[in-house]
C-alpha positions as CSV (number, residue, x, y, z in Angstrom):
1,X,18.1,10.8,-14.3
2,X,15.1,8.5,-14.7
3,X,16.0,6.8,-11.4
4,X,16.0,10.2,-9.5
5,X,12.8,11.3,-11.1
6,X,11.2,8.0,-10.1
7,X,12.4,8.4,-6.5
8,X,10.8,11.9,-6.5
9,X,7.6,10.5,-8.0
10,X,7.4,7.8,-5.2
11,X,7.9,10.5,-2.5
12,X,5.0,12.5,-4.1
13,X,2.9,9.3,-3.9
14,X,3.6,9.0,-0.1
15,X,2.5,12.6,0.5
16,X,-0.8,11.9,-1.4
17,X,-1.3,8.6,0.4
18,X,-0.7,10.3,3.7
19,X,-3.6,12.6,3.0
20,X,-5.7,9.5,2.1
21,X,-5.8,8.4,5.7
22,X,-7.5,11.6,6.7
23,X,-9.8,11.5,3.7
24,X,-10.8,7.9,4.5
25,X,-11.5,8.8,8.1
26,X,-13.7,11.7,7.0
27,X,-15.5,9.6,4.4
28,X,-16.2,6.9,7.0
29,X,-18.4,9.4,8.9
30,X,-21.2,9.1,6.3
31,X,-20.2,6.0,4.1
32,X,-19.5,2.4,4.8
33,X,-16.1,0.9,4.0
34,X,-17.2,-1.0,0.9
35,X,-19.2,2.0,-0.4
36,X,-16.0,4.0,-0.2
37,X,-14.0,1.3,-1.9
38,X,-16.5,0.8,-4.7
39,X,-16.7,4.5,-5.5
40,X,-12.9,4.8,-5.1
41,X,-12.0,2.0,-7.4
42,X,-14.7,2.8,-9.9
43,X,-13.2,6.3,-10.4
44,X,-9.8,4.8,-10.6
45,X,-10.9,2.3,-13.2
46,X,-12.7,4.9,-15.3
47,X,-9.7,7.3,-15.2
48,X,-7.0,4.8,-15.9
49,X,-9.2,2.9,-18.4
50,X,-9.6,6.1,-20.4
51,X,-5.8,6.7,-20.4
52,X,-5.0,3.2,-21.4
53,X,-7.9,2.6,-23.9
54,X,-5.8,2.4,-27.0
55,X,-3.6,-0.3,-25.5
56,X,-6.5,-2.4,-24.4
57,X,-7.2,-3.5,-27.9
58,X,-4.3,-5.9,-28.0
59,X,-4.2,-6.8,-24.3
60,X,-2.4,-10.1,-23.5
61,X,-3.5,-12.8,-21.2
62,X,-0.3,-12.4,-19.2
63,X,-1.1,-8.8,-18.6
64,X,-4.6,-9.7,-17.4
65,X,-3.2,-12.3,-15.1
66,X,-0.6,-10.0,-13.7
67,X,-3.1,-7.1,-13.2
68,X,-5.6,-9.5,-11.6
69,X,-3.1,-10.7,-9.0
70,X,-2.1,-7.1,-8.2
71,X,-5.8,-6.1,-7.9
72,X,-6.6,-8.9,-5.5
73,X,-3.7,-7.9,-3.3
74,X,-4.7,-4.2,-3.5
75,X,-8.3,-5.1,-2.6
76,X,-7.3,-7.2,0.4
77,X,-5.0,-4.5,1.7
78,X,-7.5,-1.6,1.4
79,X,-10.5,-3.6,2.6
80,X,-8.8,-4.6,5.9
81,X,-7.2,-1.2,6.3
82,X,-10.4,0.8,5.9
83,X,-12.5,-1.6,8.1
84,X,-9.7,-1.4,10.7
85,X,-9.8,2.4,10.5
86,X,-13.3,2.3,12.0
87,X,-11.8,1.0,15.3
88,X,-8.5,2.8,15.5
89,X,-7.0,6.2,14.8
90,X,-5.6,7.4,11.4
91,X,-2.1,7.8,12.7
92,X,-2.0,4.2,14.2
93,X,-3.6,3.0,11.0
94,X,-0.9,4.6,8.9
95,X,2.1,3.3,10.9
96,X,0.7,-0.2,11.2
97,X,0.1,-0.2,7.5
98,X,3.8,0.7,7.1
99,X,4.9,-2.6,8.5
100,X,4.1,-4.0,5.0
101,X,7.6,-2.8,4.0
102,X,9.2,-5.1,6.5
103,X,7.2,-8.0,5.0
104,X,8.4,-7.5,1.4
105,X,11.8,-9.3,1.8
106,X,10.1,-12.2,3.5
107,X,7.7,-12.6,0.6
108,X,10.6,-12.5,-1.8
109,X,12.2,-15.3,0.3
110,X,9.0,-17.4,0.2
111,X,8.5,-17.0,-3.6
112,X,12.0,-16.9,-5.0
113,X,14.1,-18.1,-2.0
114,X,15.9,-14.8,-1.8
115,X,18.0,-14.6,1.3
116,X,16.7,-12.4,4.1
117,X,19.7,-10.6,5.6
118,X,20.5,-9.8,9.2
119,X,19.0,-6.3,8.7
120,X,15.7,-7.8,7.6
121,X,15.5,-10.1,10.6
122,X,16.5,-7.3,13.1
123,X,14.0,-5.0,11.4
124,X,11.2,-7.5,11.8
125,X,11.9,-7.8,15.5
126,X,12.0,-4.0,15.9
127,X,8.7,-3.7,14.0
128,X,7.1,-6.3,16.3
129,X,8.2,-4.4,19.3
130,X,7.1,-1.1,17.8
131,X,3.6,-2.6,17.0
132,X,3.4,-3.8,20.6
133,X,4.3,-0.3,22.1
134,X,1.9,1.4,19.7
135,X,-1.1,-1.0,19.8
136,X,-1.1,-3.4,22.7
137,X,-3.6,-2.7,25.5
138,X,-2.8,-2.9,29.2
139,X,-3.7,-6.6,29.2
140,X,-1.4,-7.2,26.2
141,X,-4.4,-7.7,23.8
142,X,-4.4,-6.2,20.3
143,X,-7.4,-4.1,19.4
144,X,-9.6,-5.2,16.6
145,X,-8.8,-2.2,14.4
146,X,-5.1,-2.6,14.9
147,X,-5.2,-6.3,14.2
148,X,-7.2,-5.8,10.9
149,X,-4.8,-3.1,9.8
150,X,-1.8,-5.5,10.4
151,X,-3.4,-8.2,8.3
152,X,-4.2,-5.6,5.6
153,X,-0.5,-4.7,5.6
154,X,0.2,-8.2,4.2
155,X,-2.0,-7.4,1.3
156,X,-0.1,-4.2,0.6
157,X,3.2,-6.0,0.9
158,X,2.1,-8.4,-1.8
159,X,1.0,-5.5,-4.0
160,X,4.4,-3.8,-3.7
161,X,6.2,-7.1,-4.4
162,X,4.0,-7.9,-7.4
163,X,4.3,-4.4,-8.8
164,X,8.1,-4.8,-8.7
165,X,7.8,-8.1,-10.5
166,X,5.4,-7.1,-13.2
167,X,6.0,-3.4,-13.9
168,X,9.3,-4.0,-15.8
169,X,7.7,-6.8,-17.9
170,X,4.3,-5.5,-19.0
171,X,2.6,-2.2,-20.1
172,X,2.1,-0.1,-17.0
173,X,-1.2,1.5,-18.1
174,X,-2.8,-1.8,-18.9
175,X,-1.6,-3.3,-15.6
176,X,-3.1,-0.5,-13.7
177,X,-6.4,-0.7,-15.5
178,X,-6.8,-4.4,-14.8
179,X,-5.6,-3.9,-11.2
180,X,-8.2,-1.2,-10.6
181,X,-11.0,-3.1,-12.4
182,X,-10.3,-6.2,-10.3
183,X,-10.4,-4.2,-7.0
184,X,-13.6,-2.4,-8.1
185,X,-15.4,-5.7,-9.0
186,X,-14.3,-7.3,-5.7
187,X,-15.5,-4.2,-3.8
188,X,-18.8,-4.2,-5.6
189,X,-19.3,-7.9,-4.9
190,X,-18.8,-7.3,-1.1
191,X,-21.0,-4.2,-1.2
192,X,-23.8,-6.2,-2.9
193,X,-23.4,-9.1,-0.4
194,X,-23.9,-6.7,2.5
195,X,-26.8,-4.9,0.8
196,X,-25.4,-1.5,1.5
197,X,-27.0,0.4,-1.4
198,X,-28.4,3.3,0.5
199,X,-26.1,6.4,0.3
200,X,-26.5,9.5,2.4
201,X,-23.3,11.3,1.7
202,X,-22.6,15.0,2.3
203,X,-20.5,17.3,0.2
204,X,-17.5,16.6,2.4
205,X,-18.0,12.9,2.0
206,X,-18.1,13.1,-1.8
207,X,-15.1,15.4,-1.9
208,X,-13.2,12.8,0.2
209,X,-14.2,10.0,-2.1
210,X,-13.2,12.1,-5.1
211,X,-9.8,12.7,-3.6
212,X,-9.4,9.0,-2.8
213,X,-10.5,7.9,-6.3
214,X,-9.0,10.4,-8.6
215,X,-5.9,11.5,-6.7
216,X,-5.0,8.9,-4.1
217,X,-5.8,6.0,-6.4
218,X,-5.7,6.7,-10.1
219,X,-2.8,9.2,-10.0
220,X,-0.7,7.5,-7.3
221,X,-0.9,4.0,-8.7
222,X,-0.1,5.3,-12.2
223,X,2.9,7.0,-10.7
224,X,3.9,4.1,-8.5
225,X,3.8,1.5,-11.3
226,X,5.8,3.8,-13.7
227,X,8.4,4.7,-11.0
228,X,8.9,1.1,-9.9
229,X,10.2,0.3,-13.4
230,X,13.4,2.1,-12.4
231,X,13.5,1.5,-8.6
232,X,13.6,-2.0,-7.2
233,X,10.9,-3.2,-4.9
234,X,12.8,-3.0,-1.6
235,X,14.1,0.5,-2.2
236,X,10.6,1.5,-3.4
237,X,9.2,0.0,-0.2
238,X,11.4,2.2,2.0
239,X,10.2,5.4,0.2
240,X,6.6,4.3,0.3
241,X,6.8,3.7,4.0
242,X,7.0,7.5,4.5
243,X,3.2,7.6,3.9
244,X,2.9,6.8,7.6
245,X,4.8,9.9,8.6
246,X,2.6,12.1,6.3
247,X,-0.5,10.3,7.4
248,X,0.3,11.2,11.1
249,X,1.2,14.8,10.2
250,X,-2.1,15.4,8.3
251,X,-4.0,13.6,11.1
252,X,-2.6,15.9,13.8
253,X,-2.9,19.1,11.7
254,X,-6.4,18.5,10.1
255,X,-8.1,16.1,12.6
256,X,-6.3,17.5,15.8
257,X,-5.4,14.0,16.9
258,X,-3.6,13.8,20.2
259,X,0.0,12.5,20.2
260,X,1.3,10.6,23.2
261,X,4.9,9.6,24.1
262,X,3.9,6.0,23.7
263,X,2.6,6.7,20.2
264,X,5.8,8.5,19.3
265,X,8.0,5.7,20.6
266,X,6.1,3.0,18.7
267,X,6.1,5.0,15.5
268,X,9.8,5.7,15.7
269,X,10.6,2.0,16.2
270,X,8.4,1.0,13.3
271,X,9.8,3.6,11.0
272,X,13.4,2.6,12.0
273,X,12.5,-1.0,11.4
274,X,11.2,-0.2,7.9
275,X,14.3,1.6,6.9
276,X,16.7,-0.9,8.4
277,X,15.0,-4.0,7.1
278,X,15.3,-2.8,3.5
279,X,18.7,-1.0,3.7
280,X,21.4,-2.4,1.4
281,X,24.8,-0.7,1.3
282,X,26.4,0.4,-1.9
283,X,29.1,-2.3,-1.7
284,X,26.5,-5.0,-1.6
285,X,24.7,-3.4,-4.5
286,X,27.8,-3.2,-6.6
287,X,28.7,-6.8,-5.8
288,X,25.3,-8.0,-7.0
289,X,25.8,-6.1,-10.2
290,X,29.1,-7.9,-10.9
291,X,27.9,-11.4,-10.0
292,X,26.1,-13.5,-12.6
293,X,22.3,-13.5,-12.0
294,X,20.9,-16.7,-10.6
295,X,17.9,-18.3,-12.1
296,X,14.7,-17.6,-10.0
297,X,13.1,-20.6,-8.5
298,X,9.7,-20.9,-6.9
299,X,6.1,-20.0,-7.6
300,X,5.3,-18.7,-11.1
301,X,2.7,-16.0,-10.9
């Protein structure tokens, strides 16, 4: 039962994140990327910090280290994603971000030498072709916004991988608080470095930031970390990739974004790649359960 509730929880996360692409695009009309991120992660830190306050008294250094790594990956993903959103559309931003799912098995290979199956390799090729159809210009160049979004996807891939590694080992509330605090501090440092202290936000801008901070950050990452205790990182990645679908739907409905056949073709290929690259049949899963677990080798985080 916990597994199915966790799957439902992850689906809810994707719906909320899908709305986050539209909210970010609206907020960018009156706020800079690092202003949005600073406010967003400040709200997330305050809300999650309030929830986890009792557990912070006996926080362990291992939990701080784990949350710090997660926060760095989260910051990198969001920073590159939202800066890239200034130069591309919300729907392309959403689907290019979804390529992070294809990257998760390869990160597991680099860190723990886990084998990448044929599906993962074929999925990676399909994703590259899909990105090309969706993003390459007539001269085969990649736009700045699309390129930044793709690099940001690497950050999100590491965040998903690290969450899968640390959520079963440490207290979820503490992990989330440290993760949000790390992302907030990094955002504030970049904001200060750019001297972007003047804020002229409208009511729409503040509502967008409130949605991003309270709902699309605090609520969703609390849900994600709790749910990934019962769903492994590759299956969670498949579900979380659906945020790109909801992001496009909300963009078309709320922002009236035009949809072209080229966009549909690229999006379908990327989504198919995401599902294929992380699919494992029931027989393989049962076989892994019956085989003795091999000791992990590689980088200790």
